[in-house]
Every structure is written in structure tokens, then in C-alpha cells.
C-alpha positions as CSV (number, residue, x, y, z in Angstrom):
1,X,0.0,0.0,0.0
2,X,1.2,3.5,-0.8
3,X,1.2,6.5,1.6
4,X,1.8,10.2,1.2
5,X,0.1,13.4,0.4
6,X,-3.2,13.3,-1.4
7,X,-4.0,17.0,-1.6
8,X,-2.7,20.4,-0.5
9,X,-3.7,24.0,-0.2
10,X,-1.8,27.2,0.6
11,X,-2.7,30.5,2.2
12,X,-0.4,33.6,1.9
13,X,-1.4,37.0,3.4
14,X,-2.9,39.3,0.9
15,X,-0.5,42.2,1.5
16,X,3.2,42.5,0.8
17,X,6.1,44.9,1.0
18,X,8.4,45.3,-2.0
19,X,12.0,44.3,-1.1
20,X,13.2,47.2,-3.2
21,X,11.2,49.7,-1.0
22,X,12.7,48.1,2.2
23,X,16.2,48.1,0.8
24,X,16.0,51.8,-0.2
25,X,14.7,52.8,3.3
26,X,17.5,50.8,4.9
27,X,20.2,52.2,2.6
28,X,20.9,48.8,1.1
29,X,21.5,48.4,-2.6
30,X,18.3,46.6,-3.9
31,X,20.4,44.4,-6.2
32,X,22.1,43.0,-3.1
33,X,18.8,41.5,-1.9
34,X,17.1,40.9,-5.3
35,X,20.0,39.4,-7.2
36,X,22.1,38.3,-4.2
37,X,19.5,36.5,-2.1
38,X,16.6,36.2,-4.6
39,X,14.2,38.4,-2.6
40,X,11.5,40.4,-4.4
41,X,8.5,40.7,-2.0
42,X,7.8,40.1,1.7
43,X,4.4,38.7,2.8
44,X,3.2,40.6,5.8
45,X,0.5,39.7,8.4
46,X,-2.3,42.2,8.5
47,X,-3.8,43.6,11.7
48,X,-6.4,40.8,12.0
49,X,-4.0,37.9,11.2
50,X,-2.0,35.6,13.3
51,X,-0.8,32.0,13.2
52,X,-4.3,30.6,13.9
53,X,-6.0,32.6,11.1
54,X,-3.5,31.7,8.4
55,X,-3.6,28.0,9.5
56,X,-7.4,28.0,9.5
57,X,-7.6,29.7,6.1
58,X,-5.3,27.0,4.6
59,X,-7.3,24.2,6.4
60,X,-10.7,25.5,5.3
61,X,-9.5,25.8,1.7
62,X,-8.4,22.2,1.8
63,X,-11.9,21.1,3.0
64,X,-13.6,23.2,0.3
65,X,-11.4,22.1,-2.6
66,X,-11.7,18.4,-1.9
67,X,-15.1,18.1,-0.2
68,X,-13.5,16.5,2.9
69,X,-15.6,14.9,5.7
70,X,-14.3,15.5,9.2
71,X,-15.2,11.9,10.2
72,X,-12.4,10.7,7.9
73,X,-9.7,12.7,9.6
74,X,-8.0,11.0,12.5
75,X,-5.6,13.8,13.4
76,X,-4.7,17.4,12.5
77,X,-1.1,18.2,13.4
78,X,0.2,21.7,13.2
79,X,3.9,22.4,12.7
80,X,4.8,25.9,13.8
81,X,7.3,28.0,15.7
82,X,4.9,30.9,16.0
83,X,2.6,29.4,18.6
84,X,0.1,31.8,20.3
85,X,0.3,30.2,23.7
86,X,2.7,28.3,26.0
87,X,0.2,25.6,26.8
88,X,-2.9,25.7,24.5
89,X,-2.0,24.5,21.1
90,X,-2.5,26.9,18.2
91,X,-3.9,24.0,16.3
92,X,-6.9,24.0,18.6
93,X,-7.7,27.6,17.6
94,X,-7.4,26.8,13.9
95,X,-9.5,23.6,14.1
96,X,-12.2,25.4,16.1
97,X,-12.4,28.2,13.5
98,X,-12.9,25.7,10.7
99,X,-15.3,23.6,12.8
100,X,-17.5,26.6,13.3
101,X,-17.7,27.4,9.6
102,X,-18.6,23.8,8.6
103,X,-21.1,23.3,11.4
104,X,-24.1,23.8,9.2
105,X,-22.9,20.9,7.0
106,X,-21.4,18.5,9.5
107,X,-23.0,19.5,12.8
108,X,-21.5,21.0,16.0
109,X,-18.0,20.0,17.0
110,X,-17.2,18.0,13.9
111,X,-13.7,17.4,15.1
112,X,-14.5,16.2,18.6
113,X,-12.9,12.8,17.8
114,X,-9.9,14.2,15.9
115,X,-6.5,14.3,17.6
116,X,-5.0,17.8,17.5
117,X,-1.5,19.0,18.6
118,X,1.3,21.5,17.8
119,X,4.8,20.2,16.9
120,X,7.7,22.6,17.3
121,X,11.3,22.3,16.2
122,X,12.0,25.6,14.5
123,X,11.5,25.4,10.7
124,X,11.5,21.6,10.6
125,X,8.4,21.3,12.8
126,X,6.1,20.9,9.8
127,X,8.1,18.1,8.4
128,X,8.1,16.5,11.9
129,X,4.3,16.7,11.8
130,X,4.2,15.1,8.4
131,X,6.5,12.3,9.4
132,X,4.3,11.6,12.5
133,X,1.1,11.7,10.4
134,X,2.6,9.3,7.8
135,X,3.3,6.8,10.6
136,X,-0.3,7.3,11.7
137,X,-1.9,6.5,8.4
138,X,0.5,3.6,7.8
139,X,-0.8,2.1,11.1
140,X,-4.4,3.1,10.4
141,X,-4.8,2.9,6.6
142,X,-8.5,3.5,6.6
143,X,-8.0,6.9,8.2
144,X,-6.6,10.2,7.0
145,X,-4.6,12.9,8.6
146,X,-4.0,16.6,7.9
147,X,-0.7,18.4,8.4
148,X,-0.6,22.2,8.6
149,X,2.6,24.1,8.5
150,X,1.9,27.8,9.5
151,X,4.3,30.5,10.5
152,X,5.3,34.1,10.3
153,X,9.0,35.2,10.3
154,X,9.5,38.4,12.2
155,X,12.9,40.1,12.9
156,X,13.8,43.3,14.6
157,X,13.6,46.5,12.5
158,X,17.0,47.2,10.9
159,X,18.3,43.8,11.9
160,X,20.2,41.6,9.5
161,X,17.2,39.3,9.3
162,X,14.6,41.9,8.5
163,X,14.6,41.5,4.8
164,X,14.0,37.7,5.1
165,X,10.6,38.1,6.8
166,X,7.5,36.4,5.4
167,X,4.4,34.5,6.4
168,X,2.0,31.8,5.2
169,X,0.5,28.3,5.7
170,X,0.3,25.1,3.8
171,X,-2.3,22.3,4.6
172,X,-1.8,18.8,3.4
173,X,-4.0,15.7,3.4
174,X,-2.1,12.6,4.2
175,X,-3.6,9.2,3.2
176,X,-3.2,5.9,1.5
177,X,-4.1,7.6,-1.8
178,X,-1.0,9.7,-2.4
179,X,-2.3,11.3,-5.7
180,X,0.0,14.3,-5.2
181,X,3.2,12.6,-3.9
182,X,4.0,9.2,-2.5
183,X,6.5,9.5,0.3
184,X,9.2,7.0,1.0
185,X,9.5,5.5,4.5
186,X,13.2,5.9,4.7
187,X,14.4,9.2,6.2
188,X,17.9,10.7,6.7
189,X,18.5,12.5,10.0
190,X,21.1,14.9,11.2
191,X,20.8,16.5,14.7
192,X,22.9,18.5,17.1
193,X,21.9,20.8,19.9
194,X,23.2,24.3,19.0
195,X,22.2,27.9,19.5
196,X,22.2,29.2,15.9
197,X,18.6,30.6,16.2
198,X,16.2,30.4,19.1
199,X,13.4,32.3,20.9
200,X,14.3,32.2,24.6
201,X,12.1,33.1,27.6
202,X,14.0,36.0,29.3
203,X,13.4,38.0,32.5
204,X,13.4,41.6,33.6
205,X,13.5,43.2,37.0
206,X,13.0,46.7,35.6
207,X,11.1,48.5,38.3
208,X,9.2,50.8,35.9
209,X,8.0,47.9,33.9
210,X,7.0,46.0,37.1
211,X,5.2,49.0,38.4
212,X,3.3,49.6,35.1
213,X,2.1,46.0,35.2
214,X,0.9,46.4,38.8
215,X,2.7,43.2,39.9
216,X,4.4,42.6,43.3
217,X,6.9,40.1,41.7
218,X,10.6,41.0,41.8
219,X,11.0,39.9,38.1
220,X,8.8,38.8,35.3
221,X,9.3,36.6,32.3
222,X,9.4,38.1,28.8
223,X,8.9,36.4,25.4
224,X,9.5,37.9,21.9
225,X,8.7,36.4,18.5
226,X,11.8,38.1,17.3
227,X,14.6,35.5,17.5
228,X,18.1,35.5,18.9
229,X,20.3,34.4,16.0
230,X,23.7,34.5,14.3
231,X,23.1,34.3,10.5
232,X,26.5,33.0,9.4
233,X,26.7,30.4,12.2
234,X,23.1,29.3,11.3
235,X,24.2,28.8,7.7
236,X,27.1,26.6,8.8
237,X,24.7,24.5,11.0
238,X,22.3,24.3,8.0
239,X,25.1,22.8,5.9
240,X,26.4,20.5,8.6
241,X,23.0,19.0,9.4
242,X,21.9,18.7,5.7
243,X,25.2,16.9,4.9
244,X,24.7,14.5,7.8
245,X,21.0,13.8,6.9
246,X,21.7,13.5,3.1
247,X,24.4,10.9,3.5
248,X,22.5,9.1,6.2
249,X,19.6,8.7,3.7
250,X,22.1,7.6,1.1
251,X,23.5,5.0,3.4
252,X,20.1,3.7,4.5
253,X,19.0,3.3,0.9
254,X,22.3,1.7,-0.1
255,X,22.6,4.1,-3.0
256,X,25.9,3.7,-4.8
257,X,25.6,6.6,-7.2
258,X,24.8,10.3,-6.6
259,X,21.5,10.4,-4.7
260,X,20.5,13.7,-6.2
261,X,20.8,12.3,-9.7
262,X,17.5,10.5,-9.0
263,X,15.7,13.7,-8.2
264,X,13.7,15.8,-10.7
265,X,13.6,18.7,-8.2
266,X,15.1,19.4,-4.8
267,X,12.8,21.2,-2.4
268,X,14.7,22.9,0.4
269,X,13.8,24.8,3.5
270,X,14.3,28.3,2.2
271,X,15.0,31.1,4.8
272,X,15.6,33.2,1.6
273,X,15.1,32.1,-2.0
274,X,18.7,31.4,-2.8
275,X,19.6,29.5,0.4
276,X,19.2,26.0,-1.2
277,X,21.5,26.6,-4.1
278,X,24.1,28.3,-1.8
279,X,24.2,25.5,0.7
280,X,24.0,22.4,-1.5
281,X,27.4,23.0,-3.1
282,X,28.7,21.3,0.1
283,X,26.9,18.0,-0.7
284,X,27.6,18.4,-4.4
285,X,31.4,18.6,-3.7
286,X,31.4,15.4,-1.6
287,X,29.3,13.5,-4.0
288,X,31.8,14.4,-6.7
289,X,34.8,13.4,-4.7
290,X,35.9,16.9,-3.9
291,X,36.9,18.3,-0.5
292,X,34.4,20.8,0.9
293,X,36.9,23.5,1.7
294,X,35.7,27.1,1.3
295,X,37.9,27.5,-1.8
296,X,36.6,24.4,-3.4
297,X,33.0,25.3,-2.7
298,X,33.4,28.8,-4.3
299,X,34.9,27.2,-7.4
300,X,32.2,24.4,-7.5
301,X,29.3,27.0,-7.2
302,X,30.7,28.7,-10.3
303,X,31.2,25.5,-12.3
304,X,29.0,24.6,-15.3
305,X,28.0,21.3,-13.7
306,X,26.7,23.0,-10.6
307,X,25.0,25.8,-12.5
308,X,23.2,23.1,-14.6
309,X,22.0,21.3,-11.4
310,X,20.7,24.6,-10.0
311,X,18.9,25.5,-13.2
312,X,17.2,22.2,-13.6
313,X,16.6,20.9,-10.0
314,X,16.6,24.0,-7.7
315,X,15.6,27.2,-9.5
316,X,11.9,26.3,-10.0
317,X,11.6,25.7,-6.3
318,X,12.8,29.2,-5.5
319,X,10.3,31.2,-7.4
320,X,7.5,31.3,-4.8
321,X,10.0,32.1,-2.0
322,X,11.1,35.2,-3.9
323,X,7.6,36.4,-3.8
324,X,6.7,35.5,-0.1
325,X,9.8,35.4,2.0
326,X,10.6,33.0,4.9
327,X,7.6,30.9,5.9
328,X,9.6,28.9,8.4
329,X,7.8,25.5,8.7
330,X,5.8,26.1,5.5
331,X,8.8,27.1,3.3
332,X,9.8,23.6,2.2
333,X,6.3,22.6,1.1
334,X,5.9,25.9,-0.7
335,X,9.2,25.2,-2.5
336,X,7.7,21.9,-3.6
337,X,4.5,23.5,-4.8
338,X,6.5,26.2,-6.6
339,X,8.3,23.6,-8.7
340,X,5.1,21.7,-9.5
341,X,3.5,25.0,-10.6
342,X,6.5,25.7,-13.0
343,X,6.2,22.2,-14.5
344,X,2.4,22.6,-14.9
345,X,2.8,26.0,-16.6
346,X,5.3,24.5,-18.9
347,X,3.0,21.5,-19.7
348,X,5.5,19.0,-18.4
349,X,4.4,15.6,-17.1
350,X,5.8,14.7,-13.7
351,X,4.0,11.5,-12.7
352,X,6.5,9.0,-11.4
353,X,9.3,11.5,-11.1
354,X,11.2,11.5,-7.7
355,X,11.5,14.7,-5.6
356,X,14.2,15.2,-3.0
357,X,13.1,17.1,0.2
358,X,15.8,18.7,2.3
359,X,14.4,20.1,5.6
360,X,16.2,22.1,8.3
361,X,15.2,23.5,11.7
362,X,17.5,25.6,13.8
363,X,18.5,24.2,17.2
364,X,19.3,22.0,15.1
365,X,18.0,19.2,12.9
366,X,17.7,18.2,9.2
367,X,15.5,15.5,7.6
368,X,16.1,14.4,4.1
369,X,13.5,12.2,2.3
370,X,12.1,11.3,-1.1
371,X,8.7,11.4,-2.8
372,X,7.3,10.1,-6.1
373,X,4.9,12.3,-7.9
374,X,1.4,10.9,-8.2
375,X,-1.2,10.8,-11.0
376,X,-3.3,13.6,-9.6
377,X,-0.6,16.3,-9.2
378,X,-2.0,18.5,-12.0
379,X,-5.4,18.6,-10.4
380,X,-3.9,19.7,-7.1
381,X,-1.7,22.4,-8.5
382,X,-4.4,23.8,-10.8
383,X,-6.6,24.3,-7.7
384,X,-3.8,26.1,-6.0
385,X,-2.8,28.3,-9.0
386,X,0.1,29.6,-7.0
387,X,1.7,32.3,-9.0
388,X,-1.5,33.9,-10.2
389,X,-2.7,34.1,-6.6
390,X,0.6,35.7,-5.5
391,X,0.2,38.3,-8.3
392,X,-3.2,39.3,-7.0
393,X,-1.9,40.5,-3.6
394,X,-1.8,44.2,-2.6
395,X,1.4,46.2,-2.0
396,X,1.8,48.3,1.2
397,X,4.0,51.3,1.9
398,X,7.1,51.2,4.0
399,X,5.2,53.3,6.6
400,X,2.4,50.8,6.8
401,X,4.9,48.0,7.2
402,X,6.6,49.6,10.1
403,X,3.2,50.4,11.8
404,X,2.2,46.7,11.4
405,X,5.5,45.5,12.7
406,X,5.2,47.8,15.8
407,X,1.5,47.0,16.2
408,X,0.5,50.6,15.8
409,X,-2.4,50.0,13.4
410,X,-6.0,49.3,14.6
411,X,-7.6,48.9,11.2
412,X,-6.8,46.1,8.7
413,X,-5.2,47.3,5.4
414,X,-6.8,44.5,3.4
415,X,-10.6,43.7,3.7
416,X,-10.5,40.3,2.1
417,X,-12.8,37.6,3.3
418,X,-11.6,34.9,5.7
419,X,-10.8,34.5,9.4
420,X,-9.9,37.5,11.5
421,X,-8.8,38.0,15.1
422,X,-11.6,40.1,16.7
423,X,-10.2,40.6,20.2
424,X,-8.0,39.3,23.0
425,X,-9.6,39.2,26.4
426,X,-8.1,41.6,28.8
427,X,-10.6,42.0,31.7
428,X,-11.9,38.7,32.8
429,X,-9.1,37.2,35.0
430,X,-10.2,33.7,34.2
431,X,-9.9,34.2,30.5
432,X,-7.2,36.9,30.2
433,X,-5.4,36.4,27.0
434,X,-8.1,34.2,25.3
435,X,-8.4,35.0,21.6
436,X,-11.7,35.3,19.8
437,X,-12.2,35.3,16.0
438,X,-14.7,36.0,13.3
439,X,-15.2,34.7,9.8
440,X,-16.5,36.3,6.7
441,X,-17.2,34.0,3.8
């Protein structure tokens, strides 16, 4: 029996900031970001959006596009590093939002027998959720599961990560009918505990802050969705873990040739669009019997052989990332959908072709695995219509972007339909911090 992804949907915020506008305001040459990193646009969460709304929008679209029945879904797992709460899973918010919309069709609490949870390991959390749900449907082949990868990447204003921000969500139906992609049950793993990028809980004993909060505590704990990170070190960790996972997979599959030769496309986790092609020269050098010294890697990246590999296997996966930015857990799946959209637009047939997936999450872990394109891939990608939907978004000004970043806006910029955060409870002590949402269909 085959297992994998039967269907997929994607949601990207309907507003974006031009990278050129950001670069000019930050006194950066636009070409450095556009041509150097492959960045063109940055998806931005609107006032009414958060991790729950973007996850719910992707989930609801999956139900609408494929006429799903909640009774068939055994679990809905959310991979995210943008959780809304330290205890209550963000997945419960997203599932409840969709549950309310489909109540007229399926009755109240349609997901009351569905297992729901968040999975967090930086940007690889969505792949972890997929891995877990694949095991579930293999053990329970009459049931299906849904994986959602939903995140927003937020960095400090004027920081070195600011121009890599982005947001979005991908929802995937996992089953024994993998009409989109059948996934192999052999996975390469590379893991080491490091501090390349993390979001620590920190404390303050600032008396003015404590007084303003009206607390008698001597210190309070603080949390920020802006990470502590070291970009160059994180790149090295990315390369190290990917190398370990790639050759672990190759050994487990007893592959004698170059593993990537079997792959039509290589879908990477993309913190920025050109990350994959910049990092993979390390594996390429070793597969071709070269030492992976910095001098060799520079020469290899400029070689005709490597340029051909990038053009054929990697470039199509980058295109959506250039238009969205870093989606954290969702970026690897968006890279996959990007490549499929390119092939569909070029009237290519992919059924039976093998895709290589290279995932990475800071902290750090890589998972490398393979999938074989199924017979229904065109039907899925035509429903998604990725590039046309990205072209229909609205640009915002740099001033609007900064106001959104600093939470200085009260009114949403875009009035599109969908889920919206209505309010956060601030008065009732038993519900303080509870989040309430609305839906406009």
C-alpha cells in the first residue's frame, strides 16, 4: 500500500512589502537583496491575522477544494514555531475556527474525535508533523490525517534578518491515496543541539515595567517572537545538518551513485530564496569526490555542472519564496508546490518522477527524504494556482509595514474575506489572553 500526500492548499497574506522599498529605506543596494538573495516581495500579516487565522484559512481551503468529511480525519497536526500560547496548542484555535464554519454541513464539534496538537522544532516542525502523520496512516490505513505548516517570520527592525521576513501556511491531506506525492518511509536524519537561532524566555526586573504592570513580583518573564540568531553560524549549522542527513539517507538506501541524480527537483527549506543553491554545493562537492573547503565550494558553485543542477533541479523551487519570504515550517512545502507550478505552466508531465526534500530546523535538525509524484498532481496544482494568486496581492507602503511591525495600526489594510482576530480578552481574570475570532465567507 502507498502512503503520502493526497492533496494540498496554501494561504499567503494578501498584502506584501516590496523588497526594493525596504532596501532603499535601509540604505541597502536593492540588487544585493534581489540578485544576491533572490528576494522580491515580503508577505506581511495584516492587523487581523495571526498563526491561527493563516492556518485556518489553509485548512478550510483544503476542505472546500476536496469536499472532505471530518469523520475521515483521525488527526490534524500543526507544525509551527509561531505558537500563540505556551500551553494551549495553536492547532486548537485553527481547528475550532474551521469547525464553526462547517457546522451547518457536519454539525457542531465536527472534530471532537480528531487528535490535534502542535509540533515545534523551529523550521523543521512541519516536516516532523508530516513524518508523524505518515506513521499514523500507515498504522491506520482507513483513516486520513491533515498536516498544517503555518508561521510568520519576524525580525527586529533594521536587523540583518529583517529582509528575510515572510508568512504563510500550507495544509496537506495525508492518506493511502497519495495522488500528489507518495513519500518513502526511509528518512535521513542529522541532529545536534546548538544555539544558531532560538526564541528564549527571558526575564526583567526593571522597576518601571513591574510598576506599570501592577505586579508585586521581583521579576517577570518576557517572550518575543523576534529570535536571537547568528546568521553565518546558522548557515554553517544548516550545511552540517543537511550533509549529515543527506548521507544518512544515502547509506540507509544503499545508494551507490549520486543520490540527487535520482531527483527531478530538490525542495529545500528556504530562509531566503537562494539558500538552497548556496548551501547544496557542500553535498555536491562530496558526491563528486571533492573536499568541501571554502575555496573548493566557491569554485564548485561557479562550475558549469553545478549551475546546470541549480537551473534544472533547484531554480523552479525558489520562485515562490522570492515572492513571499521566509515561511519557516511552510517554506519547504511551498518550494515543492512552486516547482510543480512551474512544470504545470510548462505543460510538463511529472507523474512517477522523484522529488528530494531537504528540511532544516535551527537548534538543530535536518531531515532528508524522497517522494514520487502521483497521478493527480496536476489537479492539485491547478486548484492552488500559486503564481496567479501571488500576483493578485496588494502592495503596502514602508510606513504601513513599520506600523504593522510595531502593532501601531488598529484597522486592517486588506478587507479580504476569511478568518480574523476580533479581540483578545483583557478584563476577565479567568480568560485573560483568550483569543476570539470572526469569519466572513
